[in-house]
Rosetta silent file (secondary structure, phi, psi, omega in degrees, C-alpha in Angstrom):
SEQUENCE: XXXXXXXXXXXXXXXXXXXXXXXXXXXXXXXXXXXXXXXXXXXXXXXXXXXXXXXXXXXXXXXXXXXXXXXXXXXXXXXXXXXXXXXXXXXXXXXXXXXXXXXXXXXXXXXXXXXXXXXXXXXXXXXXXXXXXXXXXXXXXXXXXXXXXXXXXXXXXXXXXXXXXXXXXXXXXXXXXXXXXXXXXXXXXXXXXXXXXXXXXXXXXXXXXXXXXXXXXXXXXXXXXXXXXXXXXXXXXXXXXXXXXXXXXXXXXXXX
SCORE:     score description
SCORE:     0.000 S_00000001
   1 L     0.000  167.801 -178.548   88.995  125.536   95.472 S_00000001
   2 L   -85.690  114.671  176.280   90.979  123.702   98.114 S_00000001
   3 L  -112.218  113.095 -176.073   93.708  125.903   99.617 S_00000001
   4 L  -105.149   11.745 -173.477   95.856  123.953  102.065 S_00000001
   5 L   -64.382  -23.201  178.902   98.619  126.528  102.561 S_00000001
   6 L   -91.121   -6.563 -176.448   97.451  127.197  106.138 S_00000001
   7 L   -72.102  136.453 -176.086   97.167  123.492  107.021 S_00000001
   8 H   -59.264  -41.201  178.749   99.710  122.351  109.600 S_00000001
   9 H   -61.602  -33.989  179.850  100.812  119.197  107.658 S_00000001
  10 H   -71.962  -36.674  177.565  101.591  121.338  104.606 S_00000001
  11 H   -68.593  -35.905  175.608  103.617  123.789  106.682 S_00000001
  12 H   -66.095  -39.546  177.480  105.524  120.872  108.212 S_00000001
  13 H   -64.130  -41.237  177.537  106.172  119.522  104.687 S_00000001
  14 H   -62.510  -43.118  178.295  107.413  122.959  103.623 S_00000001
  15 H   -59.542  -41.264  177.793  109.736  123.115  106.644 S_00000001
  16 H   -64.112  -40.842  178.473  111.171  119.715  105.668 S_00000001
  17 H   -61.449  -43.632 -179.734  111.665  120.936  102.085 S_00000001
  18 H   -65.093  -42.497 -176.103  113.546  124.015  103.299 S_00000001
  19 H   -74.674  -50.396 -171.574  115.728  121.991  105.678 S_00000001
  20 H   -97.084  -18.516 -177.228  116.422  118.834  103.653 S_00000001
  21 L    89.320   -3.152  177.369  115.816  120.029  100.102 S_00000001
  22 E  -155.365  162.841  173.689  113.098  117.443   99.503 S_00000001
  23 E  -151.999  138.522  173.376  109.894  116.093  101.026 S_00000001
  24 E   -96.638  127.713  176.370  107.848  112.950  100.419 S_00000001
  25 E  -105.786  118.033 -174.841  104.071  113.495  100.516 S_00000001
  26 L   -85.803  138.957  168.190  102.235  110.278  101.333 S_00000001
  27 L    53.171   52.918  177.972   98.947  109.169   99.775 S_00000001
  28 L   -88.196  -17.426  177.712   98.103  112.318   97.827 S_00000001
  29 L  -136.482  142.519  178.531   96.306  110.325   95.092 S_00000001
  30 L   -60.783  137.283 -177.192   94.319  107.089   95.408 S_00000001
  31 H   -60.167  -35.381 -179.482   96.428  104.079   94.382 S_00000001
  32 H   -69.525  -29.677  175.865   93.714  102.766   92.049 S_00000001
  33 H   -67.903  -38.615  177.382   93.690  106.092   90.187 S_00000001
  34 H   -67.554  -38.033  177.651   97.452  105.800   89.663 S_00000001
  35 H   -60.529  -42.028  177.696   97.027  102.203   88.459 S_00000001
  36 H   -66.451  -37.852  178.847   94.514  103.429   85.863 S_00000001
  37 H   -65.128  -38.695  178.049   96.867  106.262   84.918 S_00000001
  38 H   -63.080  -43.360  177.993   99.693  103.754   84.433 S_00000001
  39 H   -61.829  -41.982  178.733   97.522  101.684   82.085 S_00000001
  40 H   -65.519  -39.808  178.091   96.631  104.814   80.124 S_00000001
  41 H   -62.004  -46.151  177.463  100.290  105.823   79.977 S_00000001
  42 H   -56.797  -40.203 -177.840  101.234  102.384   78.627 S_00000001
  43 H   -69.793  -46.255 -173.690   98.538  102.734   75.976 S_00000001
  44 H   -80.478  -33.855 -167.308   99.340  106.292   74.876 S_00000001
  45 H  -121.013   18.727  179.487  103.121  106.418   75.241 S_00000001
  46 H   -59.184  -27.080 -178.851  104.356  102.898   74.593 S_00000001
  47 H   -62.447  -18.925 -179.980  106.140  104.212   71.496 S_00000001
  48 H   -88.304   -1.027  178.394  108.629  105.891   73.821 S_00000001
  49 L   -80.912   58.657  179.694  109.680  102.570   75.391 S_00000001
  50 L  -142.546  148.639 -177.448  112.760  102.471   73.175 S_00000001
  51 L   -87.386   73.235 -175.398  116.422  103.259   73.778 S_00000001
  52 L  -163.328  128.215  177.792  116.573  106.086   71.259 S_00000001
  53 L   -77.551  131.236  179.471  116.235  109.871   71.530 S_00000001
  54 L  -106.426  177.061 -177.981  113.422  111.230   69.370 S_00000001
  55 L   -57.888  -36.753 -174.228  112.629  114.765   68.211 S_00000001
  56 L  -104.818   15.933  179.280  110.403  115.449   71.215 S_00000001
  57 L  -123.798  166.766  178.605  112.420  113.555   73.868 S_00000001
  58 E  -133.785  125.319  174.592  115.645  114.135   75.756 S_00000001
  59 E   -72.866  123.137 -176.032  118.120  111.435   76.781 S_00000001
  60 E  -120.508   17.803  179.429  118.849  112.101   80.466 S_00000001
  61 E   157.360  178.686  179.138  120.961  109.052   81.275 S_00000001
  62 L   -61.213  118.677  178.529  121.626  105.465   80.315 S_00000001
  63 L    53.755   43.335 -172.781  118.335  104.030   78.916 S_00000001
  64 E  -144.246  125.992 -172.841  116.508  107.000   80.447 S_00000001
  65 E  -137.745  140.760  172.060  114.399  109.571   78.595 S_00000001
  66 E   -95.163  128.948 -174.970  112.339  112.651   79.346 S_00000001
  67 E  -129.790  156.311  175.801  109.183  112.698   77.222 S_00000001
  68 E   -79.015  145.919  173.609  106.201  115.041   76.761 S_00000001
  69 L  -128.771  121.404 -178.285  102.823  114.079   78.232 S_00000001
  70 E   -72.468  137.883  175.558   99.756  115.906   76.971 S_00000001
  71 L   -77.810   78.123 -177.116   97.424  117.392   79.578 S_00000001
  72 L  -148.328  157.147 -179.799   94.479  115.434   78.203 S_00000001
  73 H    58.156 -137.288 -178.018   92.234  112.613   79.365 S_00000001
  74 H   -67.489  -18.066  178.007   93.242  111.353   82.829 S_00000001
  75 H   -78.151  -11.223  174.668   96.434  113.438   82.662 S_00000001
  76 H   -93.089    9.163  177.154   94.233  116.550   82.685 S_00000001
  77 L   -70.068  121.371 -179.660   92.849  115.559   86.084 S_00000001
  78 H   -56.603  -26.254  178.902   93.545  118.497   88.460 S_00000001
  79 H   -66.781  -19.720 -179.894   94.384  115.993   91.195 S_00000001
  80 H   -92.479  -55.259 -174.299   97.381  114.987   89.047 S_00000001
  81 H   -85.937  -17.862 -178.644   98.779  118.252   87.625 S_00000001
  82 L  -139.824   49.796 -179.005   97.576  120.542   90.456 S_00000001
  83 L   -56.499  128.518 -174.115   97.249  118.277   93.462 S_00000001
  84 H   -54.960  -39.268  179.183   96.081  120.499   96.346 S_00000001
  85 H   -67.263  -42.571 -179.089   98.741  119.211   98.766 S_00000001
  86 H   -66.525  -45.758 -179.017  101.530  119.627   96.206 S_00000001
  87 H   -63.351  -37.119  178.313  100.365  123.076   95.123 S_00000001
  88 H   -60.381  -47.475  179.035  100.139  124.182   98.763 S_00000001
  89 H   -64.823  -40.782  179.403  103.774  123.238   99.400 S_00000001
  90 H   -61.930  -40.894 -179.461  104.836  124.802   96.083 S_00000001
  91 H   -71.594  -34.085  174.966  103.101  128.073   96.954 S_00000001
  92 H   -65.005  -37.459 -176.748  104.641  128.124  100.419 S_00000001
  93 H   -82.376  -31.185 -168.411  108.084  127.589   98.871 S_00000001
  94 H  -119.199   -4.166 -177.698  107.735  129.734   95.737 S_00000001
  95 L    95.641  163.727 -171.831  105.052  132.319   96.576 S_00000001
  96 L   -68.616  -20.129 -179.864  101.363  132.384   95.742 S_00000001
  97 L   -96.809   23.673  175.391  101.936  133.207   92.067 S_00000001
  98 L   -56.240  144.955 -178.881  103.985  130.033   91.425 S_00000001
  99 E  -119.231  159.804  170.698  103.424  128.588   87.956 S_00000001
 100 E   -85.702  105.620 -170.973  103.531  125.165   86.363 S_00000001
 101 E   -83.962  -34.204  178.286  106.619  125.682   84.224 S_00000001
 102 E  -161.690  160.948  171.981  106.780  122.270   82.528 S_00000001
 103 E  -157.989  158.665 -178.371  105.492  118.737   82.827 S_00000001
 104 E   173.759 -143.996  179.341  105.979  115.358   81.230 S_00000001
 105 E  -144.386  156.065  168.928  107.434  111.990   82.186 S_00000001
 106 E  -121.253  129.293 -179.254  110.803  110.339   82.644 S_00000001
 107 E  -111.829  119.992  170.917  111.095  106.684   81.653 S_00000001
 108 E   -97.825  108.425 -177.776  113.879  104.523   83.058 S_00000001
 109 L   -68.636  161.907  176.063  113.920  101.522   80.760 S_00000001
 110 L   -51.876  136.009  177.707  114.582   98.006   82.000 S_00000001
 111 L    68.266   17.647  172.598  118.237   97.509   82.985 S_00000001
 112 L   -64.557  146.141 -179.303  118.984  101.236   82.964 S_00000001
 113 L   -90.946  177.136  177.371  122.087  102.053   84.967 S_00000001
 114 L   -56.332  131.300  176.147  122.615  104.667   87.679 S_00000001
 115 L   -74.343  152.650  175.065  121.949  108.167   86.374 S_00000001
 116 L   -60.971  148.445 -179.896  124.663  110.810   86.683 S_00000001
 117 L   -81.107  130.591 -171.814  124.384  112.902   89.844 S_00000001
 118 E  -155.980  166.288  164.411  123.076  116.359   88.983 S_00000001
 119 L  -100.342  153.545 -175.822  121.028  119.404   89.842 S_00000001
 120 L   -74.576  -18.292  177.908  117.978  120.071   87.684 S_00000001
 121 L  -154.002  165.401  177.615  119.194  123.519   86.734 S_00000001
 122 L   -67.342  152.399  177.615  122.191  125.815   87.100 S_00000001
 123 L   -69.082  155.849  178.597  122.496  127.769   90.334 S_00000001
 124 L   -86.689  139.533  173.171  121.393  131.396   90.298 S_00000001
 125 L    57.891 -151.086  176.782  123.981  134.157   90.484 S_00000001
 126 L   -69.781  141.512 -173.231  127.179  133.435   92.406 S_00000001
 127 H   -62.651  -31.075  179.933  127.197  129.934   93.882 S_00000001
 128 H   -66.972  -36.990  178.818  127.866  131.242   97.413 S_00000001
 129 H   -73.317  -41.158 -175.105  124.766  133.421   97.263 S_00000001
 130 H   -54.570  -40.626 -176.224  122.621  130.746   95.610 S_00000001
 131 L   -64.379  -22.017 -177.753  122.922  128.376   98.564 S_00000001
 132 L   -93.839  -11.207 -174.780  121.386  130.984  100.862 S_00000001
 133 L   -79.594  156.438  169.389  118.430  131.905   98.665 S_00000001
 134 L   -68.093  166.242 -178.266  114.926  130.471   98.922 S_00000001
 135 L   -60.934  144.302  172.935  113.900  127.978   96.246 S_00000001
 136 L  -108.678  -17.477  177.727  113.247  129.296   92.742 S_00000001
 137 E  -158.434  152.639  179.031  111.865  126.033   91.309 S_00000001
 138 E  -128.853  143.687  170.493  110.742  122.600   92.510 S_00000001
 139 E   -99.751  130.900  177.176  110.614  119.220   90.795 S_00000001
 140 E  -110.880  129.454  179.506  107.497  117.130   91.502 S_00000001
 141 E  -125.502  125.033  177.247  107.655  113.380   90.846 S_00000001
 142 E  -119.061  104.973 -177.404  104.628  111.094   90.854 S_00000001
 143 E   -71.867  142.966  176.465  105.626  107.462   90.236 S_00000001
 144 L   -94.620  -13.174  166.435  103.336  105.286   88.110 S_00000001
 145 L  -133.216  160.455 -178.068  104.828  102.135   89.658 S_00000001
 146 L   -55.429  132.184  170.743  106.276  101.743   93.135 S_00000001
 147 E   -89.672  112.526 -176.690  109.702  103.302   93.524 S_00000001
 148 E  -161.300 -169.920 -177.816  111.638  100.707   95.531 S_00000001
 149 L   -65.015  -29.349 -177.707  114.515   98.234   95.310 S_00000001
 150 L   -70.494  -39.711 -176.294  112.644   96.101   92.757 S_00000001
 151 L  -108.105  -13.979 -173.644  112.088   98.917   90.226 S_00000001
 152 E    95.513  166.598 -177.783  114.602  101.497   91.417 S_00000001
 153 L  -144.901 -152.448  174.138  114.049  104.936   92.906 S_00000001
 154 E  -125.016  125.991  176.380  115.806  108.312   92.956 S_00000001
 155 E   -79.768  130.679 -177.962  118.900  108.901   95.073 S_00000001
 156 E  -124.424  141.347  177.316  118.725  112.240   96.903 S_00000001
 157 L  -103.947   98.152 -176.310  121.460  114.043   98.843 S_00000001
 158 L   -55.960  134.690  177.887  119.702  115.649  101.841 S_00000001
 159 L    80.496   -3.344 -173.953  120.715  119.245  102.395 S_00000001
 160 H   -73.558   -9.782  173.405  122.671  119.465   99.125 S_00000001
 161 H   -67.538  -13.518  177.964  120.536  122.416   97.936 S_00000001
 162 H  -102.879    3.404 -178.589  122.707  124.414  100.389 S_00000001
 163 L   -83.217  144.375  171.765  126.032  123.071   99.110 S_00000001
 164 L   -79.446  -32.882  175.218  128.442  125.213   97.119 S_00000001
 165 L  -148.465  164.447 -174.476  129.808  122.037   95.501 S_00000001
 166 L   -69.715  135.302  177.619  129.077  118.337   95.705 S_00000001
 167 L  -101.008  108.232 -174.831  130.388  116.497   98.781 S_00000001
 168 L   -67.724  -18.725 -174.578  131.437  112.998   97.692 S_00000001
 169 L   -85.225  -12.312 -176.605  131.575  111.750  101.300 S_00000001
 170 L   -89.201  123.904 -179.763  127.897  112.253  102.082 S_00000001
 171 L   -77.166  150.014  177.384  125.742  109.181  101.321 S_00000001
 172 L   -85.279  170.441  165.724  122.393  109.618   99.560 S_00000001
 173 E  -112.517  150.880  177.070  118.962  108.379  100.540 S_00000001
 174 L  -132.689   82.652 -171.520  116.746  106.564   98.025 S_00000001
 175 L   -65.164  143.314  168.146  113.253  106.619   99.520 S_00000001
 176 L   -74.659  127.534  179.919  110.634  103.998   98.739 S_00000001
 177 E  -127.923  103.139 -179.195  107.687  105.885   97.241 S_00000001
 178 L   -71.764  159.669  176.992  104.580  103.751   96.701 S_00000001
 179 L   -58.038  139.263 -176.690  102.043  104.604   94.015 S_00000001
 180 L    99.545  -19.823  173.972   99.773  107.386   95.249 S_00000001
 181 L  -103.213  170.035 -175.871  102.625  109.136   97.056 S_00000001
 182 E  -150.015  172.522  176.639  105.023  111.665   95.552 S_00000001
 183 E  -135.477  141.316  174.359  108.235  113.556   96.176 S_00000001
 184 E  -119.046  137.101  173.250  109.093  117.241   95.755 S_00000001
 185 E  -139.154  152.888  176.182  112.644  118.545   95.676 S_00000001
 186 E   -64.267  137.633 -178.626  114.395  121.867   95.367 S_00000001
 187 L   -56.058  -22.411 -177.456  115.862  122.414   91.870 S_00000001
 188 L   -86.779   -6.511 -174.742  119.297  122.823   93.515 S_00000001
 189 L   -72.307  132.964  172.959  119.247  119.397   95.198 S_00000001
 190 L   -72.648  135.357 -177.895  121.808  116.858   93.986 S_00000001
 191 E  -161.728  170.551  175.592  120.071  113.662   92.877 S_00000001
 192 E  -170.691  137.757  178.016  120.128  110.862   90.330 S_00000001
 193 E   -63.251  139.251  177.985  117.846  108.025   89.297 S_00000001
 194 L   -85.754  165.891 -179.740  118.941  104.615   90.546 S_00000001
 195 L   -58.190  152.311  172.835  119.183  101.574   88.248 S_00000001
 196 L  -105.591   97.698 -176.969  116.005   99.829   87.113 S_00000001
 197 L   -81.978   -3.679 -175.133  116.765   96.127   87.655 S_00000001
 198 L   -81.908  174.813 -179.709  113.239   95.024   86.711 S_00000001
 199 L   -88.694   -4.191 -175.065  112.000   93.727   83.365 S_00000001
 200 L  -116.311  151.834  174.241  109.526   96.619   82.922 S_00000001
 201 L   -61.904  151.154  176.744  110.003  100.336   82.222 S_00000001
 202 E  -113.433   96.561  179.344  109.789  102.641   85.255 S_00000001
 203 E   -92.878  139.108  170.372  107.764  105.734   84.303 S_00000001
 204 E  -125.815  140.273  168.776  107.364  108.742   86.575 S_00000001
 205 E   -83.865  141.715  176.745  105.288  111.818   85.872 S_00000001
 206 E  -131.900  154.959  168.623  107.119  115.030   86.658 S_00000001
 207 E  -139.759  151.267  169.243  106.251  118.708   86.842 S_00000001
 208 E  -108.597  120.078  170.567  108.338  121.783   87.476 S_00000001
 209 E   -99.957  135.301 -172.439  106.721  124.388   89.698 S_00000001
 210 E  -143.994  159.980  167.235  108.571  127.698   89.549 S_00000001
 211 L   -62.498  149.993 -167.775  108.518  131.337   90.477 S_00000001
 212 L   -61.306  -26.199 -177.453  106.755  133.181   87.703 S_00000001
 213 L   -85.277   -7.126 -172.018  109.948  134.782   86.344 S_00000001
 214 L   -94.875  135.408  174.759  111.900  131.498   86.094 S_00000001
 215 L  -129.556  121.465 -179.599  112.273  129.466   82.899 S_00000001
 216 L   -54.152  115.872 -176.326  114.284  126.223   82.986 S_00000001
 217 L   -90.386   -2.045 -168.677  117.296  127.001   80.752 S_00000001
 218 L  -107.770  -40.072 -164.380  118.720  123.488   80.564 S_00000001
 219 L   -96.529   -1.097 -177.062  116.161  120.816   79.682 S_00000001
 220 L  -132.582   45.013 -179.562  114.287  122.310   76.711 S_00000001
 221 L   -73.970  -25.322  178.207  116.961  123.507   74.332 S_00000001
 222 L   -77.664  123.594 -179.151  115.463  121.487   71.462 S_00000001
 223 L   -65.131  -17.223 -179.804  112.663  123.525   69.824 S_00000001
 224 L   -88.460    3.078 -176.849  110.801  120.287   69.045 S_00000001
 225 L  -110.392  109.506 -174.427  110.537  119.388   72.729 S_00000001
 226 L   -78.449  143.880  172.778  107.510  120.994   74.427 S_00000001
 227 L   -75.727  -43.677  179.852  107.541  122.240   78.033 S_00000001
 228 L  -134.929  135.396 -178.808  103.760  121.920   78.297 S_00000001
 229 E  -121.573  118.021 -174.606  101.490  120.043   75.923 S_00000001
 230 L  -157.746  167.371  174.972   97.797  120.972   75.977 S_00000001
 231 L  -122.892  179.183 -175.895   94.943  121.986   73.687 S_00000001
 232 H   -64.780  -30.792  177.872   92.344  124.749   73.761 S_00000001
 233 H   -62.631  -39.991  179.190   89.824  122.475   75.506 S_00000001
 234 H   -61.337  -47.050 -178.737   92.233  122.051   78.408 S_00000001
 235 H   -64.185  -42.208 -178.002   92.673  125.811   78.757 S_00000001
 236 H   -63.369  -34.159 -174.784   88.945  126.451   78.378 S_00000001
 237 L   -97.043    9.505 -179.709   88.066  123.947   81.087 S_00000001
 238 L   -60.213  128.718  173.025   90.696  124.977   83.627 S_00000001
 239 L   -61.062  144.433 -175.626   89.184  125.265   87.109 S_00000001
 240 H   -51.730  -43.665 -174.564   89.317  128.841   88.357 S_00000001
 241 H   -69.451  -16.929 -178.788   91.646  128.040   91.271 S_00000001
 242 H   -97.006   -7.818 -176.873   94.218  126.438   88.918 S_00000001
 243 H   -62.135  -35.782  177.454   94.414  129.229   86.352 S_00000001
 244 H   -59.269  -26.886  178.543   97.199  131.106   88.147 S_00000001
 245 H   -64.052  -22.416 -176.275   99.423  128.049   87.628 S_00000001
 246 H  -112.110   26.442 -176.399   99.199  128.683   83.869 S_00000001
 247 L   -63.389  -20.053 -178.404   99.678  132.452   83.946 S_00000001
 248 L   -93.595    2.265  179.104  102.688  132.166   81.613 S_00000001
 249 L   -63.347  142.239 -179.664  100.876  130.356   78.798 S_00000001
 250 L   -63.649  -31.861  178.469  101.105  132.281   75.525 S_00000001
 251 L   -98.352  102.431 -177.623   97.339  131.974   75.007 S_00000001
 252 L  -114.933   30.405 -177.537   95.752  133.697   77.997 S_00000001
 253 L   -64.444  -18.602  179.341   92.381  134.516   76.420 S_00000001
 254 L   -76.227  -13.690 -176.979   90.688  132.637   79.281 S_00000001
 255 L   -74.113  139.321 -179.655   91.885  135.206   81.791 S_00000001
 256 L   -80.621    0.000    0.000   89.293  137.694   83.008 S_00000001
């Protein structure tokens, strides 16, 4: 398999993640592959384009929902769920036994307002200690349409993964992220989705990469909401180099 952890661009990306709390990785997937993925998403998950929380979804802001996405069809493409560049940065930040803790999508419906500013999970231990620790989990976002002023993006507060509390005086950045590029941020980083002023939903695929002992305690309190959605064929066909990412799956019969 492709291991990029020694590659200089990945180490530079990791350094940026440590310093700023986030990093944008450009052109990690071909734009035409993302366009096809967007069409497939529209086909499979159009039922979620409604302003209503369902059994398997979570309302995460005004007209904004986190939904499950099954690791099947084009969503089971290793370039999507285990992109070599993304996994390299995740392993540099979280150690070589980092796991894929959850994945799905967040849909910002048309005319959704600014999301509340938040961290993706509670800080570990005492807040003063937490700011000094290395990352325990990362959020990966792969937009299915361009993140920009037309569709909205995600506001990020650089360096806020080291804050003990939110500093209201520091302005955020809201990077333009074209299809095929992605963003990774430290779970402790303050952020919030910006409004979607367009007439179309803005879907992003997300994954949480985490240290093997960490389980997101905040976003999956509903028992009907899956962290990972897959079938036995997916597990059976996992490429050898990606199996460590799924070391926490309850069914580990594929392991040697």
